[in-house]
VOROKE-343381 format. One line per field, with one value per residue (C-alpha): x, y, z; residue number from 1. Coordinates in nm, 4 decimals, always signed. Layout:
! residues N
px = X / ... $
py = Y / ... $
pz = Z / ... $
k = NUM / ... $
//
This chain:
! residues 500
px = +0.0000 / +0.2752 / +0.4823 / +0.1842 / +0.1070 / +0.4627 / +0.4491 / +0.1270 / +0.2378 / +0.3922 / +0.0707 / -0.1658 / -0.1426 / -0.1784 / -0.4964 / -0.6472 / -0.5904 / -0.7143 / -0.9642 / -1.1866 / -1.2266 / -1.2848 / -1.5335 / -1.7450 / -1.7259 / -1.8279 / -2.1039 / -2.2555 / -2.2208 / -2.1922 / -2.2729 / -2.0014 / -1.9154 / -2.2652 / -2.3300 / -2.6192 / -2.8253 / -2.9334 / -2.5882 / -2.5917 / -2.7298 / -2.4469 / -2.1876 / -2.3521 / -2.3588 / -1.9856 / -1.9077 / -2.1069 / -1.9452 / -1.5972 / -1.6969 / -1.5126 / -1.5664 / -1.5401 / -1.6942 / -1.7069 / -1.8797 / -1.6459 / -1.5918 / -1.2375 / -1.1445 / -0.7905 / -0.7514 / -1.0075 / -1.1742 / -1.5397 / -1.7466 / -2.0983 / -2.1852 / -1.9915 / -2.0066 / -1.7831 / -1.6506 / -1.7834 / -1.5342 / -1.6721 / -1.3516 / -0.9834 / -0.6977 / -0.5771 / -0.2244 / -0.3602 / -0.5995 / -0.5813 / -0.8660 / -0.6568 / -0.4706 / -0.8003 / -0.8853 / -0.5437 / -0.5791 / -0.9123 / -1.0546 / -1.0801 / -1.0402 / -0.7419 / -0.6426 / -0.3870 / -0.3766 / -0.1339 / -0.0531 / +0.2184 / +0.4282 / +0.3424 / +0.6176 / +0.3629 / +0.1470 / +0.3430 / +0.4516 / +0.0936 / -0.0307 / -0.3349 / -0.1082 / +0.1879 / -0.0373 / -0.4011 / -0.6241 / -0.3470 / -0.5147 / -0.4001 / -0.6490 / -0.7997 / -1.0031 / -1.1601 / -1.3387 / -1.3704 / -1.7055 / -1.6925 / -1.9189 / -1.9000 / -1.5682 / -1.4077 / -1.3286 / -1.4875 / -1.4939 / -1.4763 / -1.6550 / -1.3999 / -1.3704 / -1.1079 / -0.9968 / -0.7347 / -0.6604 / -0.4583 / -0.5963 / -0.4121 / -0.6286 / -0.9639 / -1.1473 / -1.2032 / -1.5736 / -1.5440 / -1.3558 / -1.6255 / -1.9026 / -1.7210 / -1.7035 / -2.0742 / -2.1526 / -1.9403 / -2.1413 / -2.4681 / -2.3255 / -2.2345 / -2.5885 / -2.7340 / -2.5098 / -2.6171 / -2.9844 / -2.9625 / -2.7790 / -3.0469 / -3.3177 / -3.1422 / -3.1014 / -3.4631 / -3.5757 / -3.3641 / -3.5152 / -3.8653 / -3.7986 / -3.6582 / -3.9589 / -4.1936 / -4.0209 / -4.0376 / -4.4070 / -4.4654 / -4.2725 / -4.4681 / -4.7976 / -4.7063 / -4.5930 / -4.9161 / -5.1249 / -4.9273 / -4.9642 / -5.3370 / -5.3013 / -5.5432 / -5.4212 / -5.6544 / -5.6776 / -6.0067 / -6.0509 / -6.2950 / -6.4080 / -6.4457 / -6.6166 / -6.4025 / -6.1768 / -5.8771 / -5.7627 / -5.5463 / -5.6764 / -5.6601 / -5.8724 / -6.1425 / -6.1470 / -6.1881 / -6.4910 / -6.6403 / -6.6248 / -6.5300 / -6.1569 / -6.1846 / -5.9173 / -6.1420 / -6.4974 / -6.7389 / -6.6887 / -7.0578 / -6.9900 / -6.7152 / -6.9266 / -7.2265 / -7.0155 / -6.9620 / -7.2031 / -7.5014 / -7.4270 / -7.0681 / -7.1234 / -7.2055 / -6.9471 / -6.6808 / -6.7797 / -6.7897 / -6.4388 / -6.3101 / -6.4684 / -6.3284 / -5.9774 / -6.0029 / -6.1179 / -5.8527 / -5.5785 / -5.5230 / -5.4760 / -5.7905 / -5.7874 / -6.1029 / -6.2409 / -6.5569 / -6.7335 / -6.8193 / -7.1909 / -7.1801 / -6.9280 / -6.9005 / -6.5225 / -6.3607 / -6.1331 / -5.8923 / -5.8537 / -5.5826 / -5.5030 / -5.4889 / -5.5458 / -5.2976 / -5.3344 / -5.5518 / -5.6471 / -5.5326 / -5.8165 / -5.7260 / -6.0143 / -5.9119 / -5.8700 / -5.7660 / -5.7366 / -5.4727 / -5.5013 / -5.4556 / -5.6913 / -5.6054 / -5.8286 / -5.8319 / -6.1149 / -5.8959 / -5.7665 / -6.1188 / -6.2414 / -5.9538 / -6.0524 / -6.4129 / -6.3020 / -6.0814 / -6.3699 / -6.5962 / -6.3235 / -6.2783 / -6.6529 / -6.6596 / -6.3576 / -6.5227 / -6.8311 / -6.6182 / -6.4152 / -6.7330 / -6.8657 / -6.5309 / -6.5058 / -6.8538 / -6.7556 / -6.4341 / -6.6237 / -6.8618 / -6.5723 / -6.3872 / -6.6897 / -6.7787 / -6.4190 / -6.3762 / -6.6890 / -6.5351 / -6.2159 / -6.0819 / -5.7218 / -5.5659 / -5.3106 / -5.5798 / -5.7972 / -5.5160 / -5.4381 / -5.7997 / -5.8745 / -5.5494 / -5.6282 / -5.9705 / -5.8206 / -5.5722 / -5.8529 / -6.0323 / -5.7028 / -5.6261 / -5.9672 / -5.9307 / -5.5846 / -5.7143 / -6.0083 / -5.7768 / -5.5541 / -5.8613 / -5.9863 / -6.2724 / -6.4258 / -6.4371 / -6.1768 / -6.1370 / -6.2575 / -5.9359 / -5.7280 / -5.9365 / -5.9081 / -5.5302 / -5.4865 / -5.6935 / -5.5548 / -5.1843 / -5.0898 / -5.2355 / -5.0657 / -4.7045 / -4.7649 / -5.0580 / -5.0642 / -5.0736 / -5.3041 / -5.5572 / -5.7516 / -5.9668 / -6.2362 / -6.3988 / -6.5760 / -6.4434 / -6.6174 / -6.5853 / -6.6768 / -6.7811 / -6.6525 / -6.9232 / -6.9041 / -6.5218 / -6.4972 / -6.7730 / -6.6492 / -6.2913 / -6.3941 / -6.5774 / -6.2698 / -6.0455 / -6.2610 / -6.2880 / -5.9105 / -5.8422 / -6.0668 / -5.9062 / -5.5605 / -5.6701 / -5.8992 / -5.9437 / -5.7665 / -5.4891 / -5.3827 / -5.2178 / -4.9576 / -5.1729 / -5.4882 / -5.6144 / -5.9056 / -6.1149 / -6.3042 / -6.5642 / -6.7052 / -6.9827 / -7.1844 / -7.5532 / -7.8550 / -8.1446 / -8.4644 / -8.2778 / -7.9968 / -7.6356 / -7.5486 / -7.2211 / -7.2322 / -6.9060 / -6.8371 / -6.5579 / -6.4635 / -6.1873 / -6.0234 / -5.7348 / -5.7687 / -5.8523 / -6.2064 / -6.4439 / -6.7123 / -6.9716 / -6.8977 / -7.1362 / -7.1697 / -7.1248 / -6.8339 / -6.7964 / -6.6070 / -6.9071 / -7.1395 / -6.9057 / -6.8971 / -7.2760 / -7.3258 / -7.0385 / -7.2567 / -7.5657 / -7.5317 / -7.5846 / -7.9509 / -8.0086 / -7.6730 / -7.6266 / -7.3558 / -7.4223 / -7.1486 / -7.1708 / -6.9430 / -6.9099 / -6.6772 / -6.4559 / -6.4168 / -6.5922 / -6.8010 / -6.9319 / -7.1946 / -7.1926 / -7.4554 / -7.3784 / -7.5764 / -7.3385 $
py = +0.0000 / +0.2445 / +0.1730 / +0.2272 / +0.5561 / +0.6790 / +0.6056 / +0.8068 / +1.1265 / +1.3095 / +1.2632 / +1.4089 / +1.7722 / +1.6745 / +1.4771 / +1.7515 / +2.0182 / +1.8092 / +2.0250 / +1.7252 / +1.6416 / +2.0031 / +2.0505 / +1.7550 / +1.8693 / +2.2297 / +2.1322 / +1.8717 / +2.0515 / +2.4305 / +2.4832 / +2.2483 / +2.4745 / +2.4442 / +2.1429 / +1.9209 / +1.7320 / +1.4781 / +1.3167 / +1.2980 / +0.9447 / +0.8211 / +0.9793 / +0.8126 / +0.4766 / +0.4999 / +0.5894 / +0.2873 / +0.0530 / +0.1318 / +0.2234 / +0.5539 / +0.8828 / +1.0896 / +1.0272 / +1.2623 / +1.3034 / +1.5416 / +1.7193 / +1.8131 / +2.0948 / +2.2132 / +2.3985 / +2.2887 / +1.9758 / +2.0652 / +1.8699 / +1.8204 / +1.6050 / +1.4983 / +1.3084 / +1.4006 / +1.7385 / +2.0930 / +2.1847 / +2.2525 / +2.2495 / +2.1539 / +2.2721 / +2.0059 / +2.0277 / +1.8758 / +1.6327 / +1.2527 / +1.2465 / +1.3934 / +1.0605 / +0.8781 / +1.1096 / +1.0488 / +0.6727 / +0.6996 / +0.3520 / +0.1200 / +0.2177 / +0.4095 / +0.3104 / +0.4422 / +0.2198 / +0.4361 / +0.7800 / +0.8409 / +0.5708 / +0.6686 / +0.8742 / +1.0761 / +1.1716 / +1.1627 / +1.5278 / +1.6505 / +1.8977 / +1.6881 / +1.3801 / +1.5306 / +1.7452 / +1.7513 / +1.5733 / +1.3145 / +1.1381 / +0.7813 / +0.5845 / +0.6884 / +0.4976 / +0.6565 / +0.5604 / +0.7902 / +0.9338 / +0.8884 / +1.0874 / +1.0660 / +0.8811 / +1.1472 / +1.1256 / +1.4395 / +1.3598 / +1.0923 / +0.9001 / +0.8827 / +0.7688 / +0.8968 / +0.7768 / +0.8891 / +0.5250 / +0.3204 / +0.0053 / -0.3145 / -0.4147 / -0.3653 / -0.6348 / -0.6518 / -0.6522 / -0.3206 / -0.1702 / -0.2950 / -0.1498 / +0.1857 / +0.1808 / +0.1002 / +0.3982 / +0.6093 / +0.4733 / +0.5690 / +0.9164 / +0.9471 / +0.8441 / +1.0964 / +1.3745 / +1.2816 / +1.2711 / +1.6078 / +1.7533 / +1.6257 / +1.7612 / +2.0976 / +2.1133 / +2.0130 / +2.2796 / +2.5392 / +2.4371 / +2.4463 / +2.7870 / +2.9128 / +2.7696 / +2.9277 / +3.2640 / +3.2266 / +3.1411 / +3.4440 / +3.6690 / +3.5288 / +3.5737 / +3.9320 / +4.0054 / +3.8644 / +4.0623 / +4.3833 / +4.3373 / +4.2651 / +3.9202 / +3.6620 / +3.3042 / +3.0126 / +2.6354 / +2.4640 / +2.1355 / +1.9748 / +1.6861 / +1.8949 / +2.1727 / +2.4448 / +2.7188 / +2.8507 / +3.1949 / +3.4840 / +3.8220 / +3.9746 / +3.6910 / +3.7400 / +4.1181 / +4.0765 / +3.8497 / +4.0781 / +3.8026 / +3.8106 / +3.7728 / +3.4048 / +3.2095 / +2.9096 / +2.9359 / +2.7099 / +2.6829 / +2.7727 / +3.1135 / +3.1780 / +3.0849 / +3.2748 / +3.5919 / +3.5794 / +3.7842 / +3.5666 / +3.6262 / +3.5017 / +3.2241 / +2.9282 / +3.0167 / +3.0387 / +2.7063 / +2.5408 / +2.6670 / +2.5271 / +2.1880 / +2.1840 / +2.2646 / +1.9815 / +1.7271 / +1.8203 / +1.8689 / +2.2184 / +2.5565 / +2.7511 / +3.1095 / +3.3174 / +3.6603 / +3.7315 / +3.9994 / +4.0082 / +4.0551 / +4.2928 / +4.5472 / +4.4857 / +4.4429 / +4.2442 / +3.9587 / +3.7454 / +3.3901 / +3.1408 / +2.7973 / +2.4218 / +2.0893 / +2.0553 / +1.6805 / +1.3838 / +1.0530 / +0.7097 / +0.7041 / +1.0454 / +1.2358 / +1.5924 / +1.6443 / +2.0090 / +2.3079 / +2.5758 / +2.9234 / +3.2988 / +3.5903 / +3.9435 / +4.2507 / +4.3772 / +4.6292 / +4.9233 / +4.7383 / +4.6354 / +4.9928 / +5.1067 / +4.8520 / +4.9691 / +5.3308 / +5.2573 / +5.0782 / +5.3802 / +5.6156 / +5.4132 / +5.4173 / +5.7928 / +5.8378 / +5.6346 / +5.8559 / +6.1714 / +6.0547 / +5.9908 / +6.3354 / +6.4964 / +6.3255 / +6.4485 / +6.7992 / +6.7869 / +6.6809 / +6.9741 / +7.2134 / +7.0942 / +7.1360 / +7.4795 / +7.6033 / +7.4782 / +7.6672 / +7.9919 / +7.9661 / +7.7962 / +7.8706 / +7.5463 / +7.7352 / +7.9581 / +7.6539 / +7.4679 / +7.7684 / +7.8163 / +7.4458 / +7.3731 / +7.6482 / +7.5002 / +7.1526 / +7.2925 / +7.4493 / +7.1145 / +6.9395 / +7.1726 / +7.1118 / +6.7358 / +6.7431 / +6.9120 / +6.6734 / +6.3741 / +6.5017 / +6.4978 / +6.1596 / +6.3207 / +6.4607 / +6.8367 / +7.1101 / +7.4629 / +7.7472 / +7.9426 / +7.6536 / +7.6364 / +8.0144 / +7.9998 / +7.7080 / +7.8749 / +8.2288 / +8.1785 / +8.1178 / +8.4588 / +8.6923 / +8.7823 / +8.8749 / +8.6858 / +8.8746 / +9.2127 / +9.1312 / +8.9065 / +9.0403 / +8.7789 / +8.8286 / +8.5015 / +8.2789 / +7.9255 / +7.7355 / +7.3750 / +7.2663 / +6.9254 / +6.7729 / +6.9126 / +7.2554 / +7.2623 / +7.1592 / +7.3993 / +7.6945 / +7.6227 / +7.6671 / +7.9916 / +8.1330 / +8.0251 / +8.2011 / +8.5170 / +8.5192 / +8.4610 / +8.7540 / +8.9702 / +8.9012 / +8.9808 / +9.2785 / +9.3543 / +9.4316 / +9.1724 / +9.3239 / +9.6098 / +9.5853 / +9.8143 / +9.6057 / +9.3502 / +9.1206 / +9.1556 / +8.8426 / +8.8339 / +8.4969 / +8.4720 / +8.1798 / +8.2698 / +8.0714 / +8.0917 / +7.8945 / +7.6850 / +7.5915 / +7.7047 / +7.9088 / +8.0607 / +8.4191 / +8.4934 / +8.8359 / +8.8890 / +9.2562 / +9.3896 / +9.7198 / +9.9245 / +9.7971 / +9.9745 / +10.1076 / +9.8271 / +9.8196 / +9.5469 / +9.3217 / +9.3460 / +8.9689 / +8.6950 / +8.4620 / +8.1034 / +8.2229 / +8.4220 / +8.1326 / +7.8968 / +8.1284 / +8.1316 / +7.7580 / +7.5955 / +7.5605 / +7.4334 / +7.0863 / +7.2355 / +7.3165 / +7.6668 / +7.8051 / +8.1108 / +8.3361 / +8.6963 / +8.9003 / +9.2827 / +9.4910 / +9.8129 / +10.0906 / +10.0497 / +9.6774 / +9.3446 / +9.2229 / +8.8677 / +8.7588 / +8.3850 / +8.1993 / +7.8393 / +7.6115 / +7.4259 $
pz = +0.0000 / +0.0940 / -0.2129 / -0.4410 / -0.2701 / -0.3081 / -0.6813 / -0.7209 / -0.5468 / -0.8467 / -1.0467 / -0.7859 / -0.8975 / -1.2619 / -1.1883 / -0.9728 / -1.2389 / -1.5323 / -1.7298 / -1.8039 / -1.4362 / -1.3284 / -1.6146 / -1.5007 / -1.1382 / -1.2033 / -1.4459 / -1.2160 / -0.8807 / -0.9288 / -0.5597 / -0.4283 / -0.1325 / +0.0169 / +0.2471 / +0.1391 / +0.3977 / +0.1355 / +0.1738 / +0.5567 / +0.5539 / +0.3342 / +0.5643 / +0.8638 / +0.6841 / +0.6098 / +0.9714 / +1.0953 / +0.8443 / +0.9794 / +1.3344 / +1.2658 / +1.4533 / +1.1332 / +0.7921 / +0.4921 / +0.1554 / -0.0304 / -0.3599 / -0.4608 / -0.6985 / -0.7811 / -0.4491 / -0.1902 / -0.0610 / +0.0163 / +0.2692 / +0.1280 / +0.4311 / +0.7400 / +1.0675 / +1.3618 / +1.2384 / +1.2030 / +0.9291 / +0.5795 / +0.3742 / +0.3745 / +0.1543 / -0.0879 / +0.0579 / +0.3833 / +0.2155 / +0.2147 / -0.0385 / -0.3211 / -0.3272 / -0.3572 / -0.6502 / -0.8067 / -0.7817 / -0.9582 / -0.8872 / -0.5928 / -0.2287 / -0.0959 / +0.2604 / +0.5096 / +0.8199 / +1.0246 / +0.8885 / +1.1518 / +0.9827 / +0.6259 / +0.4532 / +0.2495 / +0.5491 / +0.8723 / +0.8400 / +0.7773 / +1.0379 / +1.1282 / +1.1734 / +1.3587 / +1.5781 / +1.6900 / +1.6141 / +1.5420 / +1.2484 / +1.2008 / +0.9951 / +0.6589 / +0.4018 / +0.0961 / -0.2267 / -0.5278 / -0.6420 / -1.0185 / -1.2485 / -1.6290 / -1.5959 / -1.3758 / -1.0020 / -0.8606 / -0.4872 / -0.2212 / +0.0486 / +0.3340 / +0.6965 / +0.9444 / +1.2910 / +1.5426 / +1.6200 / +1.3736 / +1.2169 / +1.1488 / +0.8570 / +0.6866 / +0.4996 / +0.1274 / +0.2050 / +0.3905 / +0.0982 / -0.1418 / +0.0758 / +0.0845 / -0.2954 / -0.3163 / -0.0922 / -0.3258 / -0.6191 / -0.4474 / -0.3824 / -0.7521 / -0.8514 / -0.6098 / -0.7473 / -1.1007 / -1.0060 / -0.8324 / -1.1343 / -1.3739 / -1.1452 / -1.1287 / -1.5056 / -1.5591 / -1.3117 / -1.4945 / -1.8274 / -1.6845 / -1.5297 / -1.8606 / -2.0448 / -1.7928 / -1.8358 / -2.2120 / -2.1926 / -1.9708 / -2.2113 / -2.5049 / -2.3213 / -2.2293 / -2.5859 / -2.7323 / -2.4860 / -2.5465 / -2.9229 / -2.8763 / -3.0307 / -2.8963 / -2.8468 / -2.7775 / -2.7424 / -2.8185 / -2.6294 / -2.8687 / -2.6492 / -2.3357 / -2.5324 / -2.3749 / -2.5074 / -2.3113 / -2.4211 / -2.3102 / -2.1960 / -2.5454 / -2.6821 / -2.4198 / -2.4718 / -2.8479 / -2.8009 / -2.5362 / -2.2737 / -1.9023 / -1.8283 / -1.7279 / -1.9130 / -1.9898 / -2.1226 / -2.3045 / -2.6802 / -2.7166 / -2.5593 / -2.8144 / -3.1160 / -2.9767 / -2.9624 / -3.3399 / -3.5502 / -3.6573 / -4.0267 / -3.9838 / -3.7278 / -3.9539 / -4.2244 / -3.9517 / -3.7952 / -4.1389 / -4.2183 / -3.8897 / -3.9546 / -4.3081 / -4.1801 / -3.9252 / -4.1818 / -4.4386 / -4.1778 / -4.3159 / -4.1581 / -4.0737 / -4.2001 / -4.1724 / -4.0931 / -3.8967 / -3.6925 / -3.3238 / -3.2694 / -2.9722 / -3.1018 / -3.4765 / -3.4561 / -3.7383 / -3.6278 / -3.8298 / -3.6965 / -3.7887 / -3.6474 / -3.6972 / -3.5200 / -3.2337 / -3.1658 / -3.2594 / -3.0989 / -3.2207 / -3.4756 / -3.6171 / -3.4604 / -3.3570 / -2.9834 / -2.9720 / -3.2023 / -3.1468 / -3.2940 / -3.2803 / -3.3386 / -3.4487 / -3.4470 / -3.8080 / -3.7695 / -3.8743 / -4.1806 / -4.2751 / -4.2320 / -4.4536 / -4.7199 / -4.7075 / -4.7210 / -5.0230 / -5.1903 / -5.1350 / -5.2573 / -5.5751 / -5.6288 / -5.5729 / -5.7982 / -6.0724 / -6.0447 / -6.0515 / -6.3507 / -6.5488 / -6.4583 / -6.5362 / -6.8758 / -6.9626 / -6.8514 / -7.0545 / -7.3664 / -7.3226 / -7.2553 / -7.5641 / -7.7900 / -7.6531 / -7.6640 / -8.0182 / -8.1266 / -8.0046 / -8.2101 / -8.5171 / -8.4237 / -8.2832 / -8.0744 / -7.9223 / -7.8640 / -7.6853 / -7.4624 / -7.3570 / -7.3188 / -7.1303 / -6.8805 / -6.8109 / -6.7764 / -6.5265 / -6.3226 / -6.3016 / -6.2242 / -5.9333 / -5.7800 / -5.8277 / -5.6721 / -5.3590 / -5.3319 / -5.3756 / -5.0927 / -4.8684 / -4.9971 / -5.1885 / -4.8749 / -4.8211 / -4.8809 / -4.7482 / -4.9697 / -4.9049 / -5.0434 / -5.3593 / -5.4133 / -5.3630 / -5.6056 / -5.8791 / -5.8525 / -5.7769 / -6.1446 / -6.2448 / -5.9951 / -5.9243 / -5.5572 / -5.4071 / -5.0770 / -5.2527 / -5.5417 / -5.3664 / -5.0682 / -4.8998 / -4.6352 / -4.5463 / -4.3022 / -4.2469 / -4.5273 / -4.6472 / -4.9998 / -5.1310 / -5.4597 / -5.6956 / -5.5323 / -5.5501 / -5.9184 / -6.0329 / -5.8254 / -5.9373 / -6.3016 / -6.2195 / -6.0412 / -6.3298 / -6.5913 / -6.3795 / -6.3280 / -6.6984 / -6.7950 / -6.5243 / -6.6670 / -7.0234 / -6.9688 / -6.5999 / -6.2732 / -6.3115 / -6.6440 / -6.4482 / -6.1686 / -5.9514 / -5.9824 / -5.7356 / -5.6585 / -5.3423 / -5.2423 / -4.9684 / -4.8625 / -4.6075 / -4.4791 / -4.4365 / -4.3228 / -4.5679 / -4.5068 / -4.2517 / -4.4938 / -4.5094 / -4.8195 / -4.9432 / -5.0759 / -5.2547 / -5.4055 / -5.6605 / -5.6992 / -5.9257 / -5.8292 / -5.9650 / -6.3199 / -6.6484 / -6.7134 / -6.8046 / -7.0691 / -7.0937 / -7.3943 / -7.6874 / -7.7083 / -7.4519 / -7.5152 / -7.4003 / -7.0906 / -6.9757 / -7.0454 / -6.8574 / -6.5568 / -6.5394 / -6.6017 / -6.4104 / -6.1017 / -6.2851 / -6.1270 / -5.7820 / -5.7273 / -5.5994 / -5.7114 / -5.9278 / -6.0723 / -6.1743 / -6.3439 / -6.3548 / -6.5780 / -6.3790 / -6.5018 / -6.1909 / -6.2550 / -6.2915 / -6.0023 / -5.9729 / -5.7197 / -5.6493 / -5.4492 / -5.3610 / -5.1242 / -4.8907 $
k = 1 / 2 / 3 / 4 / 5 / 6 / 7 / 8 / 9 / 10 / 11 / 12 / 13 / 14 / 15 / 16 / 17 / 18 / 19 / 20 / 21 / 22 / 23 / 24 / 25 / 26 / 27 / 28 / 29 / 30 / 31 / 32 / 33 / 34 / 35 / 36 / 37 / 38 / 39 / 40 / 41 / 42 / 43 / 44 / 45 / 46 / 47 / 48 / 49 / 50 / 51 / 52 / 53 / 54 / 55 / 56 / 57 / 58 / 59 / 60 / 61 / 62 / 63 / 64 / 65 / 66 / 67 / 68 / 69 / 70 / 71 / 72 / 73 / 74 / 75 / 76 / 77 / 78 / 79 / 80 / 81 / 82 / 83 / 84 / 85 / 86 / 87 / 88 / 89 / 90 / 91 / 92 / 93 / 94 / 95 / 96 / 97 / 98 / 99 / 100 / 101 / 102 / 103 / 104 / 105 / 106 / 107 / 108 / 109 / 110 / 111 / 112 / 113 / 114 / 115 / 116 / 117 / 118 / 119 / 120 / 121 / 122 / 123 / 124 / 125 / 126 / 127 / 128 / 129 / 130 / 131 / 132 / 133 / 134 / 135 / 136 / 137 / 138 / 139 / 140 / 141 / 142 / 143 / 144 / 145 / 146 / 147 / 148 / 149 / 150 / 151 / 152 / 153 / 154 / 155 / 156 / 157 / 158 / 159 / 160 / 161 / 162 / 163 / 164 / 165 / 166 / 167 / 168 / 169 / 170 / 171 / 172 / 173 / 174 / 175 / 176 / 177 / 178 / 179 / 180 / 181 / 182 / 183 / 184 / 185 / 186 / 187 / 188 / 189 / 190 / 191 / 192 / 193 / 194 / 195 / 196 / 197 / 198 / 199 / 200 / 201 / 202 / 203 / 204 / 205 / 206 / 207 / 208 / 209 / 210 / 211 / 212 / 213 / 214 / 215 / 216 / 217 / 218 / 219 / 220 / 221 / 222 / 223 / 224 / 225 / 226 / 227 / 228 / 229 / 230 / 231 / 232 / 233 / 234 / 235 / 236 / 237 / 238 / 239 / 240 / 241 / 242 / 243 / 244 / 245 / 246 / 247 / 248 / 249 / 250 / 251 / 252 / 253 / 254 / 255 / 256 / 257 / 258 / 259 / 260 / 261 / 262 / 263 / 264 / 265 / 266 / 267 / 268 / 269 / 270 / 271 / 272 / 273 / 274 / 275 / 276 / 277 / 278 / 279 / 280 / 281 / 282 / 283 / 284 / 285 / 286 / 287 / 288 / 289 / 290 / 291 / 292 / 293 / 294 / 295 / 296 / 297 / 298 / 299 / 300 / 301 / 302 / 303 / 304 / 305 / 306 / 307 / 308 / 309 / 310 / 311 / 312 / 313 / 314 / 315 / 316 / 317 / 318 / 319 / 320 / 321 / 322 / 323 / 324 / 325 / 326 / 327 / 328 / 329 / 330 / 331 / 332 / 333 / 334 / 335 / 336 / 337 / 338 / 339 / 340 / 341 / 342 / 343 / 344 / 345 / 346 / 347 / 348 / 349 / 350 / 351 / 352 / 353 / 354 / 355 / 356 / 357 / 358 / 359 / 360 / 361 / 362 / 363 / 364 / 365 / 366 / 367 / 368 / 369 / 370 / 371 / 372 / 373 / 374 / 375 / 376 / 377 / 378 / 379 / 380 / 381 / 382 / 383 / 384 / 385 / 386 / 387 / 388 / 389 / 390 / 391 / 392 / 393 / 394 / 395 / 396 / 397 / 398 / 399 / 400 / 401 / 402 / 403 / 404 / 405 / 406 / 407 / 408 / 409 / 410 / 411 / 412 / 413 / 414 / 415 / 416 / 417 / 418 / 419 / 420 / 421 / 422 / 423 / 424 / 425 / 426 / 427 / 428 / 429 / 430 / 431 / 432 / 433 / 434 / 435 / 436 / 437 / 438 / 439 / 440 / 441 / 442 / 443 / 444 / 445 / 446 / 447 / 448 / 449 / 450 / 451 / 452 / 453 / 454 / 455 / 456 / 457 / 458 / 459 / 460 / 461 / 462 / 463 / 464 / 465 / 466 / 467 / 468 / 469 / 470 / 471 / 472 / 473 / 474 / 475 / 476 / 477 / 478 / 479 / 480 / 481 / 482 / 483 / 484 / 485 / 486 / 487 / 488 / 489 / 490 / 491 / 492 / 493 / 494 / 495 / 496 / 497 / 498 / 499 / 500 $
//
């Protein structure tokens, strides 16, 4: 025994510091410095087996021997320089026994041997995990022994084997707990993310007839916050017109083992929901047991689709009206001149007037536009200094599509005439516009006055041109509207009446 021990001594440090051994130790028992009562029984069993006052269950790293359980000592660790167990670790298999340490050349100078408590007897067996000796089961006595039986050594090794199994079991339990905790945290994060994003998640237990859903799901269906409700309550919440189509789609997806994808309304609030999901598991005969899915509130998207559909319908109507107007404008303009260049100039200007009005209406999705914006769009091309040449006194007035297009043409024709013959033909001239909203017979009416000042003297034309006719007829589509143009010597004045 002594000779074998002497031969092992140079290899002890190398074994202790082996990365493979330390890796297994640290991975399996990260809390090696903390005593563990689960090993107390094994320490007691070892002490009884050898009738020893001290027994230890230890783990040994490159610097310290840690006592996970002990009998007969209050110490919790020992430096490897003073340790008998490092030799057990270095030997790696079988039991390591020192019958009388005071006579052993490797141990007799140790502090615990030469002085108190005067250790004499030691027997240890390695705890082997994944092929690496990570610790020991050891017994210690202050009285020397003359011999120990092979049976005792075998029993000590079996205790070490049980300790290794217990370490492995506790490591697997710890790892499983960490995975479960990580999974639980991930599930919580996912649940919080789904709820924050207002995404409903649900599991339909088909046989039990229940649906388990998150808070977002219950809110969407207008149901109490209970996480599990009857499937009947879910289907009853769907709008009556969408209930059977939705149920049929679900049944079809189950039968074909395909993904369900459908949109439906909630009866109580009219919200549009998009549902997606598929069968989660089936029984041995292939019958569906549960259906897993998600639901998203798409009410805003659906409203946008409906709004776009209405806008396209309105645009189609407007385009037809505009094309009819353009045909009339082209014919009337062509009647007034046989000169192609003059025709193109006049017709292009009228097209531009319609285009400006359409552009504004398009910006506001063919709703209403402000009168001041329409005036600015139509008159800016005809003045060099808008703030000096256009004086506007107005109430806040909104115009619909027909009103904007018709009034835009009127303003264009008035501005064109003003540039050719009226106030805008001189740098000193300007246009004064007064717009007032009045209530007549309970209805709102716009009274707009166009007054030219600072221009050349005006004489009433001997015959009415197409421009004059266009001014008077551009608002014909709007019942109750009228345009009256007066050619006063000081300048043209136009009086426009337009129901709002």
